[in-house]
C-alpha positions as CSV (number, residue, x, y, z in Angstrom):
1,M,36.9,28.5,8.3
2,E,39.5,26.1,7.3
3,Y,38.4,23.8,4.5
4,L,38.3,20.1,5.5
5,T,38.4,17.5,2.9
6,K,37.0,14.8,5.2
7,V,35.3,15.5,8.5
8,N,35.0,12.6,10.9
9,L,33.0,12.4,14.1
10,N,35.9,13.5,16.3
11,A,36.6,16.5,14.1
12,L,32.9,17.5,14.3
13,A,32.9,17.1,18.0
14,K,36.1,19.2,18.4
15,A,34.6,22.0,16.2
16,L,31.6,22.0,18.5
17,G,33.6,21.7,21.7
18,I,31.6,18.7,23.0
19,H,32.3,15.0,23.4
20,S,32.1,12.8,20.3
21,S,29.6,10.5,22.1
22,T,27.1,13.4,22.3
23,V,27.5,14.1,18.6
24,S,27.0,10.4,17.8
25,R,23.8,10.3,19.8
26,A,22.5,13.5,18.2
27,L,23.0,12.1,14.7
28,D,21.4,8.7,15.5
29,P,17.6,8.8,14.9
30,R,17.2,6.2,17.6
31,K,19.1,8.0,20.3
32,R,18.7,11.7,19.6
33,H,15.7,11.9,22.0
34,L,18.3,11.6,24.8
35,I,19.7,15.0,23.9
36,G,17.9,18.4,24.0
37,K,16.4,19.5,20.7
38,D,18.4,22.8,20.6
39,L,21.7,20.9,20.9
40,V,20.6,18.4,18.2
41,R,19.7,21.3,15.9
42,Q,23.1,22.9,16.5
43,I,25.0,19.7,15.9
44,E,23.1,19.0,12.6
45,E,23.7,22.6,11.5
46,M,27.5,22.3,12.1
47,A,27.5,18.8,10.4
48,G,26.0,20.4,7.3
49,N,28.3,23.3,7.3
50,L,31.4,21.1,7.6
51,G,30.1,18.6,5.1
52,Y,30.1,15.7,7.6
53,H,28.6,12.4,6.4
54,P,28.5,9.3,8.6
55,D,30.7,6.4,7.4
56,V,27.9,4.0,6.4
57,T,30.3,1.2,5.6
58,A,32.0,1.3,9.0
59,A,28.7,1.4,10.8
60,S,27.4,-1.5,8.7
61,L,30.5,-3.6,9.6
62,R,30.2,-2.7,13.3
63,T,26.4,-3.4,13.6
64,R,26.2,-6.0,10.9
65,R,23.3,-4.1,9.5
66,S,23.1,-2.2,6.2
67,R,20.3,0.2,7.3
68,L,18.7,-0.6,4.0
69,V,15.2,-1.9,3.4
70,G,13.8,-3.2,0.1
71,A,10.2,-2.7,-1.0
72,L,8.5,-4.4,-4.0
73,V,5.4,-3.0,-5.6
74,P,3.5,-4.6,-8.5
75,D,3.0,-1.4,-10.5
76,I,4.8,1.9,-9.6
77,T,2.4,3.8,-11.9
78,N,-0.6,2.8,-9.8
79,P,-1.4,5.9,-7.7
80,V,-2.4,3.7,-4.7
81,F,1.3,2.8,-4.0
82,S,2.6,6.4,-3.7
83,P,1.1,7.1,-0.3
84,I,2.0,3.6,1.0
85,I,5.7,4.1,0.0
86,A,5.6,7.7,1.4
87,G,4.4,6.4,4.8
88,L,6.8,3.5,4.8
89,Q,9.8,5.8,4.0
90,E,8.8,8.3,6.8
91,E,8.7,5.5,9.4
92,L,12.0,3.9,8.2
93,A,13.9,7.3,7.9
94,A,12.9,8.1,11.5
95,D,15.0,5.1,12.5
96,G,17.9,5.8,10.2
97,Y,16.9,3.5,7.4
98,S,17.0,4.1,3.6
99,L,14.5,2.5,1.2
100,I,15.3,0.7,-2.1
101,L,12.1,0.6,-4.2
102,S,11.7,-2.1,-6.9
103,N,8.9,-2.2,-9.5
104,L,7.7,-5.7,-10.3
105,A,6.9,-5.7,-14.0
106,E,6.4,-9.5,-14.2
107,T,5.4,-11.8,-11.3
108,S,8.0,-14.3,-12.5
109,Q,10.7,-11.8,-11.7
110,Q,9.8,-11.5,-8.0
111,I,12.2,-14.1,-6.6
112,E,15.0,-12.8,-8.8
113,L,14.4,-9.2,-7.5
114,I,14.3,-10.4,-3.9
115,A,17.6,-12.3,-4.4
116,K,19.2,-9.2,-5.8
117,L,18.1,-7.1,-2.8
118,A,19.3,-9.8,-0.4
119,A,22.7,-9.7,-2.2
120,R,22.8,-6.0,-1.3
121,R,22.3,-7.1,2.3
122,V,19.0,-5.4,2.9
123,D,17.9,-5.8,6.5
124,G,14.3,-6.5,5.6
125,L,11.7,-6.4,2.9
126,V,8.2,-5.0,2.5
127,L,6.1,-6.8,-0.1
128,A,3.1,-5.3,-1.8
129,T,3.2,-8.0,-4.5
130,V,2.1,-11.2,-2.8
131,S,-0.5,-13.6,-4.1
132,R,-2.7,-15.6,-1.7
133,Q,-0.1,-18.4,-1.7
134,D,3.1,-16.9,-2.7
135,E,6.4,-18.6,-3.5
136,A,8.4,-15.4,-3.1
137,L,7.3,-15.2,0.5
138,T,8.4,-18.8,1.1
139,F,11.7,-17.8,-0.4
140,C,12.1,-15.0,2.1
141,I,11.1,-17.1,5.1
142,E,13.4,-20.0,4.2
143,R,16.4,-17.6,4.0
144,G,15.5,-15.8,7.3
145,I,14.8,-12.4,5.6
146,P,12.6,-10.3,7.9
147,V,9.5,-9.5,5.8
148,V,6.2,-7.7,6.2
149,L,3.3,-7.6,3.7
150,V,1.3,-4.4,2.9
151,N,-2.0,-3.9,1.2
152,R,-2.3,-7.7,0.5
153,S,-2.2,-10.8,2.7
154,E,-1.1,-14.4,2.2
155,E,-3.3,-17.3,3.4
156,R,-0.6,-19.3,5.3
157,G,0.1,-16.6,7.9
158,L,3.8,-16.8,7.4
159,A,4.5,-13.1,7.9
160,S,3.0,-10.0,9.5
161,S,0.7,-7.9,7.3
162,V,-1.1,-4.5,7.1
163,V,-4.3,-4.6,5.2
164,S,-7.7,-2.9,5.0
165,D,-10.9,-4.5,6.2
166,D,-12.2,-5.6,2.7
167,E,-15.5,-6.9,4.0
168,A,-16.2,-3.6,5.8
169,G,-15.3,-1.6,2.7
170,I,-17.6,-3.6,0.4
171,R,-20.4,-3.4,3.0
172,L,-20.1,0.4,3.0
173,V,-20.6,0.7,-0.7
174,V,-23.2,-2.0,-1.2
175,E,-25.4,-0.7,1.7
176,H,-25.0,2.8,0.4
177,L,-26.3,1.7,-3.0
178,I,-29.2,-0.2,-1.3
179,A,-30.1,2.9,0.7
180,L,-30.3,4.8,-2.6
181,G,-32.8,2.2,-3.9
182,H,-30.6,-0.1,-6.0
183,R,-31.5,-3.8,-6.1
184,L,-29.8,-4.8,-9.4
185,I,-26.1,-4.5,-8.4
186,G,-23.2,-6.0,-10.4
187,H,-19.6,-6.5,-9.3
188,V,-16.4,-6.1,-11.3
189,A,-14.2,-8.2,-9.2
190,G,-10.4,-8.1,-8.9
191,P,-8.3,-11.2,-9.7
192,S,-9.1,-14.0,-7.3
193,W,-5.5,-15.1,-6.8
194,L,-4.9,-11.8,-4.9
195,S,-6.3,-11.4,-1.4
196,T,-7.9,-8.0,-2.3
197,G,-9.8,-9.4,-5.3
198,F,-10.8,-12.6,-3.5
199,H,-12.0,-11.1,-0.2
200,R,-13.9,-8.2,-1.8
201,R,-15.7,-10.6,-4.1
202,V,-16.6,-12.9,-1.2
203,A,-17.8,-9.9,0.8
204,F,-19.9,-8.6,-2.1
205,E,-21.7,-12.0,-2.4
206,K,-22.1,-12.2,1.4
207,V,-23.6,-8.7,1.8
208,T,-26.0,-8.9,-1.2
209,S,-27.1,-12.3,0.1
210,E,-27.8,-10.8,3.5
211,W,-30.0,-8.2,1.9
212,K,-31.7,-10.9,-0.2
213,I,-30.6,-9.4,-3.5
214,S,-30.7,-12.4,-5.7
215,A,-27.5,-13.3,-7.5
216,R,-27.9,-13.3,-11.3
217,D,-25.7,-14.9,-13.9
218,G,-23.3,-12.4,-15.3
219,Y,-23.6,-9.9,-12.5
220,V,-20.2,-10.8,-11.1
221,V,-17.3,-10.8,-13.5
222,E,-13.7,-11.2,-12.5
223,A,-11.2,-8.9,-14.2
224,G,-7.8,-10.2,-15.3
225,A,-5.9,-7.6,-13.4
226,F,-6.5,-4.5,-11.3
227,S,-6.3,-2.1,-14.2
228,R,-8.4,0.3,-16.2
229,E,-8.2,-1.9,-19.3
230,E,-9.3,-5.0,-17.6
231,G,-12.1,-3.1,-15.8
232,L,-13.4,-2.0,-19.2
233,V,-13.5,-5.6,-20.5
234,A,-15.2,-7.0,-17.3
235,A,-17.7,-4.1,-17.1
236,R,-18.7,-4.7,-20.8
237,S,-19.8,-8.2,-19.8
238,V,-21.7,-7.0,-16.8
239,L,-23.6,-4.3,-18.8
240,A,-24.5,-6.8,-21.5
241,V,-26.6,-8.8,-19.1
242,H,-30.4,-8.4,-19.2
243,P,-31.8,-6.8,-17.2
244,K,-28.7,-4.7,-16.8
245,P,-27.7,-3.8,-13.3
246,T,-28.5,-0.3,-12.1
247,A,-25.2,-0.1,-10.2
248,I,-21.7,-1.6,-10.4
249,V,-19.4,-2.1,-7.4
250,A,-15.8,-2.2,-8.7
251,G,-13.1,-4.0,-6.9
252,N,-10.8,-1.0,-7.0
253,D,-10.7,2.5,-8.5
254,L,-8.9,1.6,-11.7
255,L,-11.6,-1.1,-12.4
256,A,-14.2,1.6,-11.7
257,I,-12.6,4.0,-14.3
258,G,-12.7,1.1,-16.8
259,A,-16.4,0.7,-15.9
260,Y,-16.9,4.4,-16.7
261,A,-15.5,3.8,-20.2
262,A,-17.7,0.7,-20.7
263,A,-20.8,2.7,-19.7
264,A,-19.9,5.4,-22.2
265,E,-19.6,2.7,-24.9
266,F,-23.2,1.5,-24.1
267,G,-24.4,5.1,-24.2
268,F,-25.1,5.2,-20.5
269,L,-24.5,8.3,-18.4
270,C,-23.2,7.9,-14.9
271,P,-25.0,8.2,-12.5
272,R,-28.2,8.8,-14.4
273,D,-28.3,5.4,-16.1
274,I,-25.7,3.5,-14.0
275,S,-24.1,4.1,-10.6
276,I,-20.5,3.1,-10.2
277,T,-18.4,2.8,-7.1
278,G,-14.7,2.1,-6.5
279,H,-12.4,1.0,-3.7
280,N,-9.2,2.7,-2.4
281,D,-9.8,6.4,-2.9
282,M,-6.6,6.7,-4.9
283,P,-5.4,10.3,-5.7
284,F,-7.4,12.3,-8.2
285,V,-10.6,10.1,-8.3
286,D,-12.4,13.2,-6.9
287,L,-11.4,15.1,-10.0
288,I,-12.8,12.8,-12.7
289,S,-16.3,13.2,-14.1
290,P,-18.4,12.3,-12.2
291,P,-16.3,12.3,-9.0
292,L,-16.0,8.7,-7.8
293,T,-17.9,7.4,-4.8
294,T,-15.4,5.0,-3.3
295,V,-14.0,3.2,-0.2
296,R,-11.3,5.4,1.4
297,I,-8.3,3.5,2.8
298,S,-5.5,5.4,4.6
299,H,-2.6,4.1,2.6
300,R,-0.1,6.4,4.2
301,D,-1.0,5.0,7.6
302,M,-0.8,1.5,6.1
303,G,2.8,2.2,4.9
304,R,3.8,3.6,8.4
305,A,2.4,0.6,10.1
306,A,4.2,-1.8,7.8
307,G,7.4,0.1,8.5
308,R,6.9,-0.2,12.3
309,L,6.2,-3.9,12.0
310,L,9.3,-4.5,9.9
311,L,11.6,-2.6,12.3
312,E,10.3,-4.7,15.1
313,K,11.0,-7.9,13.1
314,I,14.5,-6.7,12.3
315,D,15.2,-6.0,16.0
316,N,13.7,-9.3,17.0
317,V,13.4,-12.2,14.6
318,E,11.1,-14.0,17.0
319,A,8.6,-11.1,17.0
320,E,5.0,-12.2,16.9
321,I,3.3,-12.5,13.5
322,V,0.4,-10.1,13.4
323,E,-2.2,-8.9,10.9
324,L,-3.1,-5.2,11.3
325,V,-6.5,-4.5,9.8
326,L,-7.3,-0.8,9.1
327,Q,-10.9,0.4,9.0
328,P,-12.0,2.0,5.8
329,Q,-14.5,4.9,5.3
330,L,-17.0,5.7,2.6
331,A,-16.2,8.7,0.4
332,I,-19.6,9.8,-1.1
333,R,-19.3,11.7,-4.4
334,G,-21.2,12.1,-7.6
335,S,-21.0,8.6,-9.2
336,A,-23.8,7.0,-7.3
337,A,-27.4,8.2,-7.3
338,P,-30.9,6.6,-7.0
339,P,-31.8,4.4,-9.9
340,R,-34.1,5.7,-12.6
341,S,-37.6,4.4,-12.2
């Protein structure tokens, strides 16, 4: 086969003996359904053999779209965000988009990062970083940048979001502990400036009140961040209260792992002396000792849904603002047991 230094669409079509418009449709994720699967496979095979790559710059000038989407996560080392990003990338790639992922080390850098992504002409943004009233979201809206929130929501309803039902999740773990016989239940809450921390704490107080479990001073402690280190600090405070709770509901799995460490410092065994539950069911919490009872959220589905909402917003800036609320499940493992008599 003759070596081609640069293969364009017409050359590829000529090599296949078909019209260039057919090749174009086959290589466009949004249009390939119009062509038979066998022909699409044949065209992709030939494109690979000839080293054909679409001219992204020319396409961008023609459509006025970069086919790029930016995503901001607050901590790329947090295992929760891996499946969210994977689901998001799957949904975007199916429509021919590529993802630029940015790790937000400091909240103060959020607007600066968004400005840099806008300068690269991203077609839209997915934010997993917003607080309950977020200046960066205002920045996006004022500049007409299509944006969708994932895993967190913002109180003003300025953008579509995909979140889990936090109240339902907290109800699952609290009522599971009550069914086991617990009546002294503490809560290591997430930061109240984040929707996940705030709504889960409100839900904890609501559910325990419904079950007439009296609130005790020191049984609810807010952690400074959703981290293992801050979970350790907050759980120390909860376990120092007298009488100590027989169970701790943590605002997320990292806080729960911090509570494990605090229990060990006090000489308590989990679940013999203290039951501990988490929230998220992040990867590998079934492998720690004891395996963590937690609220399971389908983060991959969350990412896919966020991608679909963003693509709709990119195609139609007047698209309706919606909040998709995913229903969680309870993953029962070894970290919760009946309290010692």
